N, C-alpha and C positions, 0 to 999 in steps of 0.2 A: 576482530571486533575493530570495524572499520571507525576509526578515529571522526571524530565532528569535526565539521569544515570550521575552519578560523579565518575571518577575513582578514587581506592584507593591511596594510596603511590605507592604499589607495581605497580598497571598498571599503574600509571604516568609516574613510573618510565621506565617501558619495553617502552612504549608506546614514548617515547623520545630518548632512544636510540635504539629503529627500524627507527624514523628520522634519526641519524647522523651514523648507523654504520648498514652494510648489518648484517642480520639475522643470523649470523653462530656469526659473533664475538659480536653483541647485546649480545647474552645467557651467552657468554662466561665476558662479561662487567659487565654483572647483577652477575653472577654468586661471581665475585672476586671484583667489584671496577673497573669501567671505565680507572679513574684515574693509581690503581694497575696495574692492565693490561700492558696497556704504560708503566709504571716502568720495567716490568718483560721481558717486550718485549725490552728494552734497556739494558737491565742489560744479555739480552741471546746473541746479536748483540755483545755486547762490551767483552762477552766472547770467542764470535766465532774469533772477530779479533785479542784480545789477543793471545789464544791460538794459531792463524796462525803462527805471528810473532816468540812467542816461539818455537813453531810445531816445526816452519823451521830449530832455531839452533839446535834443541836435535837433531835435524835429521841429520844436519851435523855433530854433535858431535861422533854421533852415528858411523856414516860409516866410521870415521875415528878413531876408536880407534877398541879393540880387542876384540871382542863379546864372544868369547872361546866359551863355551860347546854349543851343538844347543840345550840343554832346554832355555839357557838367547836370545839365536836368538829368539826362539820361544816366550819368555815372551815379547823383546822387539817390535816384529811384532806386539802384544795382544796390547801396551800400544799405541800406535800408529794408529794401529786401528780405534781401542775405541775413541782415540784424533780426528780423521778424523768425525768418524760417529758423536760426540760431537758438531762439528763444524759447519758441515752440519744441524744437527737437528737445535742446533741455529739460524743459515743464514733462515731458512726455517720456521721456527715459532711451527714445529711437532718434536714431541717426545723430545721435551727438557731436561727437569724434567728424563727423562728415560736415556738416555746415558749419561747426566751429573750424574748420581747416578754409571753407570757402570764404569763409567773415573773413578770416586772417590774413588773407592773404590776397583780399578782394578791397580792405581798406589802403596798404602800404600801396598799389595802383592805383587805387583811388585818388588818393594824396599826390600821385608824380605825376598824373594827368590834369588835376587838377593845377598844379602847381606850373603846367604846363600853356597852359589856358589862361589865354587872357581875360582879366577881370577886373574891376576897377580894386583901388587900395582898399587899405582898410584902415579904419584909425589905429593910433596906438596900444587907448588901451582897448581896444578889440579886437575880433581876432574871426576865425572862419569857424563856421557851426561843427564841423568835423572834428574840433579841441574834444567835443564831448565824448567822444568814441573811442579819445588815445588809450583810453585806461582798458576797454571794452578787449581791444586790440592784444595783450599780451594774455591775461588772462582765455582770451579762444586759444593763441597759440599754448597756452601750457595746460587747458584740456586736451588735445589734441598733438600736440608737437612732440618728441626731445628736448631735452633739456637745454643743449648747445642754440634749439634752432627759439628756442624760449628765450634765452639773454639775447640772441641775436634781435628780434622782434622788440623785446624793451630798447633797445638802444637805436634801432634802426626808422622807426616807427614817430617819436618823437623826434629827432633828429632831421627828419623830412620835416615833417610839420612847421617848424622851428626854422627850417630856410625859407618853406613857402612866406610864411610872416616876414620875414626880412626882406626878401623877391619882391612884397606885394608892396612892402612901404621904401623899395629900391635902396636900402641899406642902409637908410638913415640910422644916428644914434637914437635920438627916441625912439626909434623900434627896439634897439636893441634888450632893453631893461624888461619889455614883457615879453620878448621873444625868450630872452634865456629864464626869466621866471615861470612859464611856457614848460620848458623842455624841463627845468629841474624839478617841477613838481609832476611830469611825467616818467621823468628816470626813474622819482621816489618812487613809487604809485605802483609801476611794472614789474619793477626789483620789489616789495613788499609781496606784490601778488605771487610772482615766480617763487619767491624764499617761504611762503606760506605752501602756498601748493606741495611744491618739494618736501616742505616738513612733513604735511600731514601723510603724504603717501609712504614715505620713510615709516613712520609711525604704526602708519596699517599696515604696510612689509612685516615689519619686525613683530606686531601682530599676530600677524597670518603662518608668519615663520614659529612662533613659540606654540600656536595652537597646531600647526602640523606635528611638530614634537610631538609633544604630550597626546594624539591623537594615535602617533604612531608607536609610542613609548607603552600604550595603553594597550594596541595591537600585541605588541611584542608579550605584555604581561598576560593577557587573554590566551594568548597563543599557548607560554607556559602552562599557565594553569588546566590549560584544557588540557594538554598531556600529562600534568600531574594527575590531573580525576581519570585521563583515562590508564595511566599505569596502575592507579588505586584497583579501579573498576577487575580490568583484569587478572591484577594477582589476589582478590577476591573472588573475583570469580572461581579462577581457577583451584583456589585452596579449597575454598567452601563447596562445591560442586562438582569439579571434575576429579581431584585429586579423595577428598571424601568420595567418594562414589567408587573409584581406585581403589581404596584401602579397605573398603567395606567389602567390595570383590573376595579380595585378596582372604581375609578374616573369615569370608561366611564356610561356619560348619551346616548348622541345622537347616532346614527349611525355611522356619522365620527366618531367618540370617540372611538366604539365598532371599527370601520378598524384597526383605529390607535395603537390598543391594539393586537388585531389578529397578523400585522406588527411586531411591538414588541418581541411582543411571538415568533413569526416566526425568526426573527434575533435572539434570547436570543437563541432558542434551536440549531440555525448554528451553534453559536460560541460555543458551549455549545460539540456539536458534533465535531467541530473541534479541540478539547481542549488536544484530545491525539495528536494529530502532533507536530512535531519538529516545525512548526513555525506559535505558532497560531495566532501572529499577524501581521502578512504578511512574507513574503521570505527579503531576501537582495538586491534584482533585482533593481538597481535605476530610478527612480523617476522623473519628472519635479512639480516643483512647481505649474504648473496649473495644473496637477492632484491631487495636495493637494487641489486645489481652489475646484475642481471639486466633493472628496469627502465631501468635509466642507458643500455644497450647498448639494449635498445626501444624508448625516445625518441629516441636517437640514428640506429636508423634509419630512421624514422618523418620524421626531416631531410634521411635521403636520408645519412647520413655514418655505413659501416662503422667503428663506436668500438669498440674494446679494456677495460673498464676495468680497472685491472691493482687485485689484490687483494693488501693487503701485509700484511694479519696476519690468521688463522686465521678462520673465521666466526662470529660474533656472535649470538645468538638474544634472544628479547625485548624485541626493539625495539619501542614502540607502531604500530599500522600507520599512523596518521595524521599521526605524525612523518616516522617512511619514505617516504610519501606527499610529503609537502612538501621534503622534503631530495631527492628524484629532482625534482619540477621545479622548485627551484628552482636544480639543477647543471643539468640540461634546460637553460636561459634560460642559463647560465653558457659551455657548449657552445654556444648559437646565438648568443648574441653574439661567439664566438671566430671563426666560424664567416663570421657575417655584418661584423666589423669586421676581421678577422684573417686573412680566406679561409681558418682553417682553420693556420695556418701554426704546427708545431710543438706542436699540440695533444696534451695531454697528461691522462687522469683518471685519479687515485690513489683507493683507497677505504681507507680505515684503521678497526680496527673493534676495541679494545680496553678492558679493565678498566671495561665500562660505557660508553664515549665514543667516537661515532661520527662520524667525517671525513671529508670527498669535499674533492678540492683538481684544480680545471680549473686545467692552464697551458697557456697557447700563447708565439706569441714574433711576436706581432704588434706595431706600431707604439707599441699601450698609451694609455690614456684620460687624463682630469683629469673625477674627481669632480665638482670642483667648479662645473666648465664645460659639467655636462651637466641640459639646461633641467628647469624643472619637469615640466612636461609630458610627461618622455621617465620612462615606468611599469619598465621591463624591469630598471632594477636597482633602484629604490628599492621597489616592489611586489613582483617576483617574485621576488626573491632576499632583500632586508633583510629587509621587514618579514615575509615570508612565513614565511623560519627565525625570527624571532624571536617569532612567535604562536605556535610551538610550546615554544616556551627555550632555543632555540640561538642561534646567533651567526654572523653572516657578517662576512668580510672581506677587500678587497682593496686589493689590492698591486700600481702596475701603473707601469713608465716608460719612458725609451723602448723596453729590450727586450723589452719583452713582459709579462704582465700574469696574474697568481697569484690567484686567486680561493678562500678557504679559508671551506669551510661547517664549523660545528661542530655536535654536541649531543650532549649539556645544551651552554649556556654552560657559564664558569665561574665565574660567581656562581652557576648555578642546582645547578652541583655542590657548590657549598660548603652551599649552605644545606642540600640533601639529606644530607649528610655531617654537620650539624650536627643533622638532624632525628633520624639512626639514631644519634648517640652516649650 
């Protein structure tokens, strides 16, 4: 039997993101991390909004000032054009890093050129229009540059601006107070921006790392569960079909026994042929408890037994087909054990389905059995009953003494019922 494909950690992550995000957004989330990508988007929008407000103030100050030579006017236009491009790119979420890098490089360049050009001096309490953009420069650098460069921008841009202020006032003492104040304010705001961006990115990276570890752990658990399910299916298939058919063929003496062995071999070959399918034990299409009863009687006839299954409650619908099939096969194995070890004495099968719970009880009046004494390589009870029922969320119990054996198969188990009740509350 070929084992079902279990996604690796990376495949599981890709499948998860393709479920919650469009394909293009999922690719970005996989490359940079879902939370990291969301934080970057928030930072871009925040930068765009703050730049719009500060840029409007800078435009007003620039229009009210004497721009002087044409080169100064060209630089002003270039600064505001790059600022507008960065705002639009950050709002739409495309080319935000490249436009932020252009503005971050252009602003200190404009500062240096403006400082070298002749211009009228400023009053001590007034300053160049570019002051309003000093906080935007480190924010733009934080969007696109490494941390070391961000710190460089936090320091260099305000210092360059303070130098221009002082040079325009011929380094007179009355200009120092305003220049130092502007410098301190710009340094504090820039350092705060860089620190906040670093903190948000660190938190996002931690969340993404924890999410990836959780998904990888889930993938490993799913792989282990699939391997265990495969082991149970193979063990049950080998015992129920292949070994049972071989034993029946070896013990056949009469014509009827030969026909029964041929029928069992045909059933074994059919199940082996279907083992490669995704639904070897049936589909999940809902069935009724009456279907379980008829299938149990059909399986008993295949064993050469005319068995009447007593249904002690009105038929119940909505039972998953895969579950019903597992219950039928487990109960059939209990019946086969009663025939083999108790010669079918006192054999009775009762089916009860009510309140969303299915229960099958197989009773015989044989000599009983000791579960602890059953060899580990005997799979009739362990794989074909206990493991098979547990695999679909049910529970099987065997109560045996010298007066007989009672096999109780129930779905769902009490733990599963309590869990489902807790979810629906």
